[in-house]
PASEBA-1860 file (N, C-alpha, C; in nm, 3 decimals):
! residues 268
1> XXXXXXXX> -3.270/0.931/0.379/-3.369/0.962/0.510/-3.522/0.936/0.438 ~ -3.507/1.005/0.314/-3.684/1.009/0.224/-3.722/0.866/0.245 ~ -3.593/0.778/0.195/-3.654/0.642/0.165/-3.685/0.581/0.300 ~ -3.603/0.591/0.420/-3.625/0.516/0.573/-3.766/0.573/0.580 ~ -3.811/0.709/0.586/-3.958/0.735/0.612/-4.057/0.688/0.554 ~ -4.004/0.694/0.430/-4.123/0.630/0.337/-4.178/0.497/0.327 ~ -4.075/0.413/0.335/-4.069/0.267/0.360/-4.073/0.221/0.440 ~ -4.023/0.303/0.556/-4.032/0.216/0.719/-3.906/0.127/0.712
9> XXXXXXXX> -3.757/0.166/0.639/-3.703/0.072/0.673/-3.565/0.146/0.763 ~ -3.470/0.076/0.804/-3.401/0.125/0.892/-3.232/0.135/0.815 ~ -3.160/0.230/0.862/-3.007/0.269/0.813/-2.942/0.175/0.875 ~ -2.824/0.110/0.840/-2.749/0.034/0.913/-2.616/0.092/0.857 ~ -2.546/0.154/0.916/-2.417/0.173/0.864/-2.302/0.078/0.885 ~ -2.208/0.056/0.753/-2.167/-0.019/0.741/-2.030/-0.037/0.807 ~ -2.014/0.066/0.888/-1.905/0.054/0.997/-1.911/0.105/1.141 ~ -2.020/0.170/1.132/-2.040/0.266/1.308/-2.165/0.190/1.361
17> XXXXXXXX> -2.221/0.104/1.319/-2.346/0.039/1.367/-2.303/-0.033/1.468 ~ -2.357/-0.075/1.597/-2.294/-0.143/1.722/-2.309/-0.283/1.670 ~ -2.381/-0.359/1.645/-2.377/-0.471/1.597/-2.276/-0.477/1.470 ~ -2.257/-0.416/1.387/-2.153/-0.418/1.285/-1.986/-0.432/1.334 ~ -2.027/-0.358/1.442/-1.875/-0.310/1.530/-1.859/-0.476/1.602 ~ -1.950/-0.546/1.676/-1.958/-0.649/1.739/-1.923/-0.772/1.636 ~ -1.993/-0.754/1.527/-1.938/-0.886/1.433/-1.793/-0.860/1.397 ~ -1.724/-0.738/1.365/-1.614/-0.719/1.351/-1.511/-0.813/1.441
25> XXXXXXXX> -1.569/-0.789/1.593/-1.501/-0.845/1.690/-1.499/-1.013/1.708 ~ -1.547/-1.074/1.610/-1.532/-1.231/1.618/-1.448/-1.276/1.534 ~ -1.383/-1.162/1.458/-1.247/-1.180/1.392/-1.121/-1.170/1.472 ~ -1.132/-1.106/1.592/-1.040/-1.085/1.705/-1.041/-1.215/1.800 ~ -1.190/-1.260/1.821/-1.186/-1.409/1.882/-1.124/-1.541/1.784 ~ -1.142/-1.530/1.663/-1.054/-1.609/1.572/-0.925/-1.592/1.609 ~ -0.871/-1.477/1.587/-0.741/-1.428/1.589/-0.690/-1.540/1.727 ~ -0.742/-1.525/1.867/-0.697/-1.546/1.948/-0.688/-1.701/1.999
33> XXXXXXXX> -0.811/-1.782/1.936/-0.846/-1.939/1.897/-0.730/-1.968/1.810 ~ -0.714/-1.928/1.719/-0.633/-1.985/1.626/-0.501/-1.947/1.610 ~ -0.439/-1.867/1.697/-0.353/-1.816/1.690/-0.326/-1.758/1.828 ~ -0.306/-1.836/1.909/-0.284/-1.799/2.084/-0.162/-1.748/2.133 ~ -0.046/-1.753/2.042/0.101/-1.704/2.133/0.096/-1.559/2.018 ~ 0.000/-1.510/2.004/0.017/-1.373/1.899/0.048/-1.280/1.998 ~ 0.142/-1.185/1.947/0.185/-1.088/2.018/0.142/-0.915/1.992 ~ 0.103/-0.939/1.852/0.082/-0.797/1.787/-0.044/-0.804/1.687
41> XXXXXXXX> -0.130/-0.721/1.663/-0.214/-0.759/1.570/-0.221/-0.616/1.493 ~ -0.219/-0.631/1.334/-0.215/-0.504/1.280/-0.319/-0.471/1.210 ~ -0.418/-0.349/1.215/-0.545/-0.347/1.155/-0.544/-0.252/1.068 ~ -0.592/-0.245/0.934/-0.610/-0.125/0.832/-0.724/-0.052/0.909 ~ -0.710/0.068/0.876/-0.819/0.151/0.960/-0.890/0.236/0.855 ~ -1.043/0.273/0.855/-1.091/0.342/0.749/-1.206/0.413/0.852 ~ -1.330/0.370/0.862/-1.417/0.455/0.930/-1.414/0.406/1.086 ~ -1.317/0.271/1.092/-1.254/0.234/1.218/-1.344/0.114/1.318
49> XXXXXXXX> -1.466/0.113/1.213/-1.528/-0.001/1.273/-1.481/-0.159/1.292 ~ -1.392/-0.177/1.190/-1.326/-0.303/1.213/-1.202/-0.299/1.327 ~ -1.121/-0.182/1.349/-1.032/-0.210/1.440/-1.069/-0.207/1.551 ~ -1.209/-0.148/1.601/-1.274/-0.129/1.726/-1.320/-0.262/1.781 ~ -1.392/-0.340/1.667/-1.429/-0.477/1.709/-1.313/-0.576/1.757 ~ -1.198/-0.580/1.651/-1.103/-0.662/1.669/-1.023/-0.601/1.793 ~ -1.007/-0.483/1.794/-0.925/-0.428/1.918/-0.993/-0.460/2.050 ~ -1.064/-0.455/2.077/-1.188/-0.495/2.206/-1.200/-0.617/2.231
57> XXXXXXXX> -1.205/-0.734/2.097/-1.190/-0.872/2.144/-1.067/-0.930/2.176 ~ -0.958/-0.859/2.142/-0.839/-0.901/2.149/-0.812/-0.854/2.281 ~ -0.802/-0.678/2.334/-0.794/-0.676/2.437/-0.837/-0.736/2.576 ~ -0.978/-0.783/2.541/-1.037/-0.841/2.660/-0.986/-0.981/2.667 ~ -0.955/-1.073/2.539/-0.912/-1.215/2.587/-0.769/-1.224/2.610 ~ -0.705/-1.124/2.572/-0.548/-1.137/2.575/-0.501/-0.964/2.598 ~ -0.501/-0.903/2.704/-0.467/-0.767/2.735/-0.350/-0.734/2.697 ~ -0.242/-0.807/2.679/-0.069/-0.776/2.647/-0.050/-0.774/2.511
65> XXXXXXXX> -0.168/-0.820/2.429/-0.153/-0.822/2.308/-0.150/-0.657/2.248 ~ -0.059/-0.597/2.179/-0.059/-0.510/2.109/-0.152/-0.447/1.998 ~ -0.237/-0.365/1.968/-0.291/-0.350/1.871/-0.302/-0.213/1.800 ~ -0.222/-0.236/1.677/-0.163/-0.129/1.582/-0.264/-0.092/1.489 ~ -0.340/0.010/1.433/-0.365/0.096/1.305/-0.340/0.112/1.221 ~ -0.357/0.112/1.081/-0.264/0.155/0.963/-0.376/0.223/0.880 ~ -0.327/0.339/0.834/-0.425/0.422/0.765/-0.341/0.480/0.627 ~ -0.408/0.521/0.526/-0.305/0.566/0.432/-0.278/0.728/0.465
73> XXXXXXXX> -0.189/0.793/0.435/-0.131/0.890/0.453/-0.250/1.017/0.369 ~ -0.330/0.965/0.269/-0.423/1.053/0.200/-0.528/1.014/0.262 ~ -0.595/0.972/0.380/-0.675/0.929/0.419/-0.719/0.891/0.572 ~ -0.620/0.980/0.644/-0.607/0.995/0.793/-0.711/1.039/0.871 ~ -0.813/0.966/0.875/-0.931/1.046/0.956/-0.944/0.986/1.079 ~ -0.882/0.861/1.097/-0.899/0.860/1.258/-0.778/0.898/1.342 ~ -0.660/0.906/1.267/-0.546/0.997/1.350/-0.591/1.153/1.373 ~ -0.633/1.232/1.264/-0.703/1.353/1.309/-0.804/1.331/1.398
81> XXXXXXXX> -0.889/1.237/1.433/-0.996/1.236/1.531/-0.922/1.203/1.656 ~ -0.802/1.104/1.658/-0.726/1.117/1.781/-0.677/1.268/1.801 ~ -0.638/1.341/1.715/-0.562/1.465/1.756/-0.675/1.557/1.824 ~ -0.774/1.565/1.771/-0.902/1.643/1.814/-0.972/1.545/1.907 ~ -0.966/1.445/1.951/-1.042/1.367/2.043/-1.177/1.336/2.025 ~ -1.196/1.368/1.911/-1.344/1.334/1.862/-1.310/1.341/1.709 ~ -1.444/1.247/1.638/-1.419/1.251/1.507/-1.468/1.409/1.430 ~ -1.355/1.429/1.345/-1.358/1.526/1.266/-1.351/1.485/1.117
89> XXXXXXXX> -1.407/1.584/1.040/-1.425/1.600/0.885/-1.280/1.611/0.804 ~ -1.207/1.511/0.740/-1.089/1.589/0.637/-1.099/1.556/0.533 ~ -1.047/1.635/0.462/-1.015/1.629/0.313/-0.951/1.500/0.292 ~ -0.981/1.425/0.177/-0.953/1.276/0.144/-0.885/1.293/-0.011 ~ -0.793/1.229/-0.019/-0.742/1.252/-0.152/-0.701/1.114/-0.223 ~ -0.781/1.102/-0.349/-0.756/0.957/-0.398/-0.628/0.876/-0.346 ~ -0.638/0.729/-0.322/-0.573/0.662/-0.280/-0.582/0.503/-0.314 ~ -0.473/0.414/-0.374/-0.475/0.336/-0.385/-0.590/0.234/-0.278
97> XXXXXXXX> -0.570/0.264/-0.140/-0.642/0.198/-0.033/-0.791/0.264/-0.032 ~ -0.832/0.258/-0.151/-0.968/0.376/-0.154/-1.067/0.302/-0.054 ~ -1.045/0.179/-0.036/-1.145/0.107/0.064/-1.147/0.191/0.205 ~ -1.054/0.230/0.229/-1.024/0.332/0.342/-1.052/0.502/0.341 ~ -1.077/0.522/0.226/-1.087/0.650/0.192/-1.225/0.711/0.262 ~ -1.227/0.725/0.400/-1.349/0.773/0.508/-1.314/0.899/0.511 ~ -1.415/1.023/0.475/-1.373/1.152/0.568/-1.355/1.180/0.705 ~ -1.468/1.088/0.787/-1.490/1.101/0.907/-1.497/0.946/0.966
105> XXXXXXXX> -1.423/0.938/1.075/-1.457/0.797/1.145/-1.563/0.798/1.230 ~ -1.654/0.692/1.237/-1.756/0.676/1.292/-1.737/0.689/1.441 ~ -1.856/0.795/1.494/-1.833/0.802/1.658/-1.856/0.682/1.754 ~ -1.938/0.575/1.719/-1.938/0.452/1.798/-1.812/0.414/1.810 ~ -1.748/0.385/1.693/-1.642/0.285/1.638/-1.529/0.404/1.703 ~ -1.502/0.478/1.688/-1.387/0.600/1.793/-1.383/0.562/1.920 ~ -1.488/0.589/1.974/-1.517/0.551/2.113/-1.476/0.429/2.144 ~ -1.504/0.327/2.102/-1.478/0.199/2.119/-1.296/0.204/2.108
113> XXXXXXXX> -1.261/0.241/2.040/-1.139/0.192/1.947/-1.010/0.275/2.025 ~ -1.078/0.387/2.037/-0.971/0.484/2.128/-0.903/0.433/2.255 ~ -0.995/0.341/2.302/-0.932/0.287/2.435/-0.860/0.122/2.402 ~ -0.874/0.086/2.320/-0.819/-0.063/2.301/-0.700/-0.092/2.201 ~ -0.674/0.045/2.102/-0.583/0.065/1.990/-0.469/0.112/2.051 ~ -0.339/0.067/2.056/-0.217/0.134/2.107/-0.166/0.234/2.019 ~ -0.173/0.214/1.894/-0.108/0.317/1.835/-0.147/0.298/1.660 ~ -0.163/0.414/1.597/-0.212/0.433/1.464/-0.125/0.493/1.411
121> XXXXXXXX> -0.061/0.396/1.294/0.021/0.490/1.194/0.017/0.492/1.059 ~ 0.087/0.555/0.977/0.023/0.571/0.846/0.146/0.495/0.735 ~ 0.081/0.504/0.610/0.157/0.424/0.499/0.156/0.520/0.390 ~ 0.282/0.507/0.298/0.244/0.571/0.158/0.181/0.499/0.045 ~ 0.190/0.558/-0.050/0.110/0.489/-0.157/0.222/0.380/-0.224 ~ 0.357/0.425/-0.205/0.459/0.302/-0.280/0.442/0.224/-0.176 ~ 0.436/0.198/-0.046/0.423/0.110/0.046/0.306/0.003/0.036 ~ 0.203/0.073/-0.016/0.061/-0.022/-0.032/0.074/-0.108/-0.164
129> XXXXXXXX> 0.149/-0.020/-0.272/0.167/-0.080/-0.414/0.258/-0.200/-0.377 ~ 0.347/-0.171/-0.343/0.491/-0.284/-0.292/0.375/-0.423/-0.206 ~ 0.306/-0.362/-0.125/0.238/-0.475/-0.035/0.142/-0.562/-0.112 ~ 0.110/-0.506/-0.220/0.001/-0.587/-0.285/0.096/-0.693/-0.373 ~ 0.222/-0.624/-0.448/0.280/-0.690/-0.526/0.358/-0.805/-0.415 ~ 0.397/-0.799/-0.312/0.423/-0.909/-0.251/0.337/-1.013/-0.218 ~ 0.255/-0.949/-0.186/0.104/-1.075/-0.133/0.066/-1.155/-0.291 ~ 0.086/-1.118/-0.410/0.075/-1.182/-0.533/0.185/-1.263/-0.537
137> XXXXXXXX> 0.322/-1.197/-0.526/0.410/-1.297/-0.567/0.434/-1.386/-0.453 ~ 0.438/-1.366/-0.341/0.458/-1.438/-0.217/0.344/-1.539/-0.170 ~ 0.230/-1.516/-0.150/0.125/-1.588/-0.126/0.017/-1.610/-0.223 ~ 0.056/-1.565/-0.332/-0.067/-1.616/-0.441/-0.218/-1.567/-0.421 ~ -0.196/-1.422/-0.347/-0.346/-1.370/-0.291/-0.308/-1.235/-0.330 ~ -0.462/-1.210/-0.433/-0.515/-1.070/-0.497/-0.593/-0.979/-0.368 ~ -0.514/-0.905/-0.306/-0.542/-0.789/-0.217/-0.568/-0.656/-0.248 ~ -0.689/-0.595/-0.215/-0.702/-0.472/-0.224/-0.632/-0.387/-0.185
145> XXXXXXXX> -0.620/-0.272/-0.212/-0.501/-0.155/-0.128/-0.531/-0.162/0.011 ~ -0.663/-0.166/0.014/-0.686/-0.113/0.183/-0.696/-0.234/0.260 ~ -0.686/-0.349/0.202/-0.679/-0.462/0.272/-0.523/-0.507/0.287 ~ -0.450/-0.448/0.219/-0.303/-0.476/0.196/-0.229/-0.360/0.317 ~ -0.280/-0.261/0.347/-0.221/-0.171/0.457/-0.126/-0.174/0.577 ~ -0.185/-0.319/0.636/-0.136/-0.386/0.737/-0.006/-0.442/0.722 ~ -0.023/-0.474/0.600/0.110/-0.556/0.550/0.217/-0.431/0.507 ~ 0.184/-0.305/0.423/0.244/-0.226/0.395/0.313/-0.134/0.534
153> XXXXXXXX> 0.254/-0.132/0.638/0.282/-0.061/0.745/0.423/-0.154/0.820 ~ 0.444/-0.277/0.730/0.526/-0.369/0.825/0.660/-0.388/0.738 ~ 0.655/-0.331/0.606/0.770/-0.352/0.513/0.884/-0.270/0.551 ~ 0.993/-0.316/0.519/1.106/-0.261/0.512/1.103/-0.108/0.506 ~ 1.178/-0.025/0.619/1.169/0.146/0.622/1.005/0.181/0.655 ~ 0.906/0.114/0.664/0.756/0.163/0.691/0.783/0.187/0.829 ~ 0.652/0.241/0.875/0.633/0.320/1.035/0.682/0.177/1.100 ~ 0.615/0.072/1.120/0.620/-0.057/1.207/0.742/-0.155/1.164
161> XXXXXXXX> 0.831/-0.087/1.101/0.928/-0.203/1.089/1.022/-0.114/1.170 ~ 1.046/-0.173/1.316/1.080/-0.135/1.445/1.126/-0.256/1.482 ~ 1.258/-0.220/1.592/1.350/-0.328/1.638/1.239/-0.433/1.751 ~ 1.153/-0.346/1.833/1.085/-0.416/1.936/0.977/-0.482/1.876 ~ 0.933/-0.487/1.721/0.883/-0.571/1.707/0.931/-0.745/1.602 ~ 1.048/-0.671/1.604/1.143/-0.799/1.544/1.085/-0.907/1.611 ~ 1.113/-1.036/1.557/1.099/-1.184/1.632/0.936/-1.171/1.689 ~ 0.858/-1.113/1.722/0.715/-1.120/1.748/0.618/-1.214/1.622
169> XXXXXXXX> 0.507/-1.259/1.706/0.427/-1.307/1.612/0.275/-1.211/1.595 ~ 0.313/-1.156/1.479/0.226/-1.075/1.437/0.061/-1.128/1.336 ~ -0.028/-1.102/1.367/-0.150/-1.133/1.284/-0.196/-1.010/1.194 ~ -0.231/-1.003/1.059/-0.263/-0.913/0.979/-0.361/-0.929/0.908 ~ -0.443/-0.886/0.944/-0.607/-0.922/0.842/-0.597/-0.871/0.728 ~ -0.618/-0.939/0.614/-0.618/-0.910/0.478/-0.755/-0.899/0.450 ~ -0.819/-0.802/0.462/-0.952/-0.749/0.466/-0.990/-0.679/0.342 ~ -0.987/-0.754/0.236/-1.054/-0.696/0.115/-0.980/-0.795/-0.040
177> XXXXXXXX> -1.044/-0.826/-0.120/-1.008/-0.881/-0.256/-1.043/-0.763/-0.341 ~ -1.113/-0.674/-0.338/-1.228/-0.580/-0.432/-1.128/-0.506/-0.517 ~ -1.052/-0.530/-0.651/-0.969/-0.438/-0.688/-1.015/-0.469/-0.828 ~ -1.003/-0.370/-0.881/-1.008/-0.361/-1.031/-0.901/-0.391/-1.139 ~ -0.932/-0.515/-1.221/-0.813/-0.561/-1.302/-0.730/-0.454/-1.357 ~ -0.773/-0.340/-1.413/-0.719/-0.257/-1.499/-0.612/-0.194/-1.387 ~ -0.686/-0.176/-1.258/-0.610/-0.070/-1.179/-0.481/-0.147/-1.101 ~ -0.507/-0.340/-1.074/-0.442/-0.396/-1.028/-0.340/-0.392/-1.144
185> XXXXXXXX> -0.345/-0.396/-1.253/-0.187/-0.384/-1.353/-0.116/-0.233/-1.343 ~ -0.179/-0.159/-1.299/-0.132/-0.035/-1.301/-0.008/-0.017/-1.149 ~ -0.083/-0.081/-1.055/-0.039/-0.112/-0.880/0.059/-0.181/-0.954 ~ 0.075/-0.326/-0.983/0.209/-0.408/-1.007/0.307/-0.313/-1.062 ~ 0.265/-0.249/-1.162/0.378/-0.160/-1.227/0.430/-0.082/-1.125 ~ 0.369/-0.001/-1.014/0.405/0.084/-0.925/0.502/0.014/-0.822 ~ 0.443/-0.128/-0.801/0.526/-0.192/-0.729/0.628/-0.258/-0.767 ~ 0.663/-0.266/-0.868/0.794/-0.327/-0.939/0.902/-0.184/-0.927
193> XXXXXXXX> 0.849/-0.067/-0.982/0.926/0.044/-0.985/0.961/0.072/-0.834 ~ 0.903/0.066/-0.738/0.893/0.069/-0.591/1.022/-0.027/-0.527 ~ 1.008/-0.140/-0.621/1.093/-0.265/-0.533/1.218/-0.244/-0.650 ~ 1.226/-0.148/-0.707/1.344/-0.133/-0.806/1.378/-0.225/-0.904 ~ 1.274/-0.280/-0.935/1.256/-0.378/-1.044/1.227/-0.345/-1.198 ~ 1.195/-0.211/-1.195/1.171/-0.146/-1.303/1.189/-0.008/-1.293 ~ 1.300/0.012/-1.381/1.353/0.180/-1.396/1.321/0.276/-1.511 ~ 1.305/0.426/-1.534/1.325/0.453/-1.650/1.450/0.548/-1.624
201> XXXXXXXX> 1.518/0.557/-1.756/1.630/0.660/-1.795/1.589/0.740/-1.939 ~ 1.688/0.811/-1.947/1.689/0.869/-2.097/1.852/0.890/-2.106 ~ 1.890/0.845/-2.251/1.978/0.842/-2.279/2.019/0.911/-2.448 ~ 2.116/0.968/-2.433/2.185/1.054/-2.561/2.261/0.952/-2.642 ~ 2.218/0.918/-2.755/2.299/0.841/-2.874/2.296/0.883/-2.979 ~ 2.392/0.826/-3.083/2.374/0.862/-3.204/2.291/0.827/-3.291 ~ 2.265/0.927/-3.383/2.146/0.935/-3.468/2.176/0.854/-3.625 ~ 2.293/0.786/-3.584/2.343/0.718/-3.732/2.290/0.583/-3.730
209> XXXXXXXX> 2.288/0.507/-3.838/2.253/0.380/-3.833/2.303/0.314/-3.722 ~ 2.284/0.225/-3.619/2.344/0.133/-3.547/2.330/0.196/-3.376 ~ 2.310/0.342/-3.409/2.323/0.384/-3.263/2.222/0.313/-3.104 ~ 2.119/0.366/-3.200/1.981/0.301/-3.077/2.027/0.127/-3.083 ~ 2.063/0.085/-3.155/2.104/-0.097/-3.153/2.202/-0.088/-3.087 ~ 2.319/-0.026/-3.080/2.432/-0.031/-2.960/2.382/-0.029/-2.821 ~ 2.259/0.065/-2.789/2.236/0.089/-2.669/2.152/-0.054/-2.599 ~ 2.093/-0.085/-2.704/1.994/-0.234/-2.680/2.071/-0.355/-2.663
217> XXXXXXXX> 2.168/-0.369/-2.731/2.284/-0.454/-2.715/2.320/-0.470/-2.586 ~ 2.343/-0.341/-2.550/2.446/-0.290/-2.407/2.371/-0.354/-2.321 ~ 2.233/-0.317/-2.283/2.112/-0.358/-2.203/2.130/-0.491/-2.184 ~ 2.085/-0.559/-2.321/2.058/-0.706/-2.300/2.181/-0.782/-2.275 ~ 2.291/-0.745/-2.302/2.405/-0.793/-2.258/2.427/-0.798/-2.111 ~ 2.368/-0.680/-1.997/2.388/-0.686/-1.866/2.245/-0.731/-1.826 ~ 2.143/-0.795/-1.860/2.044/-0.834/-1.858/1.922/-0.783/-1.804 ~ 1.920/-0.667/-1.874/1.798/-0.556/-1.852/1.693/-0.565/-1.984
225> XXXXXXXX> 1.585/-0.591/-1.939/1.467/-0.631/-2.048/1.393/-0.519/-2.082 ~ 1.417/-0.469/-2.209/1.351/-0.346/-2.234/1.193/-0.332/-2.261 ~ 1.126/-0.273/-2.166/0.960/-0.297/-2.187/0.897/-0.193/-2.237 ~ 0.995/-0.068/-2.267/0.951/0.045/-2.372/1.061/0.123/-2.393 ~ 1.059/0.156/-2.518/1.110/0.290/-2.571/1.063/0.365/-2.656 ~ 1.166/0.502/-2.648/1.076/0.593/-2.711/1.210/0.737/-2.762 ~ 1.183/0.726/-2.884/1.356/0.815/-2.921/1.283/0.934/-2.967 ~ 1.328/1.064/-2.942/1.284/1.171/-2.979/1.426/1.287/-3.041
233> XXXXXXXX> 1.364/1.340/-3.167/1.485/1.424/-3.231/1.455/1.576/-3.210 ~ 1.320/1.612/-3.223/1.296/1.735/-3.204/1.322/1.867/-3.119 ~ 1.311/1.780/-2.976/1.337/1.885/-2.890/1.472/1.852/-2.821 ~ 1.569/1.801/-2.875/1.703/1.780/-2.843/1.787/1.903/-2.891 ~ 1.812/1.970/-2.773/1.913/2.079/-2.801/2.038/2.058/-2.812 ~ 2.101/1.989/-2.875/2.274/1.945/-2.910/2.276/1.898/-3.036 ~ 2.376/1.855/-3.090/2.413/1.808/-3.211/2.311/1.752/-3.282 ~ 2.318/1.769/-3.398/2.194/1.717/-3.488/2.218/1.569/-3.516
241> XXXXXXXX> 2.353/1.542/-3.493/2.370/1.389/-3.534/2.322/1.290/-3.416 ~ 2.270/1.348/-3.280/2.220/1.261/-3.152/2.082/1.249/-3.131 ~ 2.038/1.146/-3.063/1.863/1.161/-3.074/1.896/1.117/-2.925 ~ 1.769/1.127/-2.859/1.761/1.150/-2.713/1.648/0.996/-2.696 ~ 1.680/0.896/-2.643/1.627/0.788/-2.613/1.541/0.765/-2.474 ~ 1.417/0.746/-2.474/1.370/0.753/-2.334/1.346/0.588/-2.311 ~ 1.384/0.508/-2.209/1.368/0.376/-2.196/1.290/0.348/-2.076 ~ 1.217/0.234/-2.043/1.212/0.155/-1.928/1.233/0.027/-1.941
249> XXXXXXXX> 1.301/-0.006/-1.840/1.350/-0.138/-1.850/1.291/-0.188/-1.690 ~ 1.326/-0.389/-1.709/1.290/-0.470/-1.628/1.424/-0.487/-1.559 ~ 1.440/-0.495/-1.413/1.551/-0.529/-1.387/1.536/-0.638/-1.240 ~ 1.639/-0.710/-1.196/1.612/-0.780/-1.109/1.637/-0.724/-0.962 ~ 1.629/-0.599/-0.933/1.631/-0.525/-0.801/1.751/-0.409/-0.801 ~ 1.784/-0.342/-0.682/1.843/-0.211/-0.659/1.987/-0.259/-0.720 ~ 2.058/-0.383/-0.673/2.228/-0.385/-0.708/2.221/-0.396/-0.882 ~ 2.141/-0.455/-0.936/2.118/-0.479/-1.052/2.126/-0.353/-1.144
257> XXXXXXXX> 2.018/-0.257/-1.078/2.012/-0.147/-1.116/2.104/-0.037/-1.145 ~ 2.156/-0.042/-1.014/2.312/0.040/-0.989/2.419/-0.036/-1.109 ~ 2.426/-0.176/-1.110/2.512/-0.236/-1.210/2.491/-0.197/-1.348 ~ 2.383/-0.165/-1.396/2.302/-0.106/-1.544/2.375/0.003/-1.561 ~ 2.285/0.079/-1.471/2.357/0.218/-1.468/2.497/0.267/-1.473 ~ 2.562/0.183/-1.417/2.743/0.206/-1.422/2.774/0.191/-1.540 ~ 2.712/0.061/-1.593/2.767/0.042/-1.750/2.727/0.115/-1.847 ~ 2.619/0.208/-1.811/2.585/0.296/-1.938/2.649/0.451/-1.885
265> XXXX> 2.682/0.455/-1.796/2.774/0.584/-1.766/2.920/0.542/-1.858 ~ 2.983/0.427/-1.823/3.084/0.372/-1.858/3.129/0.397/-1.997 ~ 2.990/0.358/-2.099/3.015/0.376/-2.209/2.928/0.473/-2.280 ~ 2.924/0.626/-2.196/2.903/0.705/-2.228/2.753/0.739/-2.265
END
């Protein structure tokens, strides 16, 4: 505010300034032009400027299209505003969808969005990480957490995984690729864990020569790739001849994980 007064500048809110909201509406126009058969549009929600613009444009040009918003559980400011019937400040918890971590939606954006958005749902951190993984593997696209929340809500078991949306033409704006490479690495590992393609477990094996070797051989014979392994002697409250081994393994999916688990139990 001091800089504005001293320099004669004008502050432009990144998501709540009316021209900014109107600019977001051009995405809605492009959606209708490029996908005239669209049935549903799913938009990430942070400050609500993007969904306000897209919702207004889409509903104006094609009123029968459903517009859904998606927020992370850890930053559900639009959902809180809907309950209060006005923008309210909430406590934001760190989230993978950090681009959506806005403590209070914009007043202009909320007033527009509330008239055009059919429903706003929430997504988990697990779903966000899995959506980022799916986009990299299937579409070869690097999308930040906030930009991937639309897809996250459509994944199996998520809130928009509904019978009435099956077979519909759904458009999901992937709005953002600003993700740090170190964060991306951690997110991909979380995605693999969420997809049951990386598991951790603890096994107790003989501390005699060949004990750990038999475990690694067993894992290798059944297609489990060892990512990390750590053995612990001091804190094991059992026979002195045994050692506790903590393993992280890469697998092919849930069925493979169940198979490896069964084999380990069969072999003690």
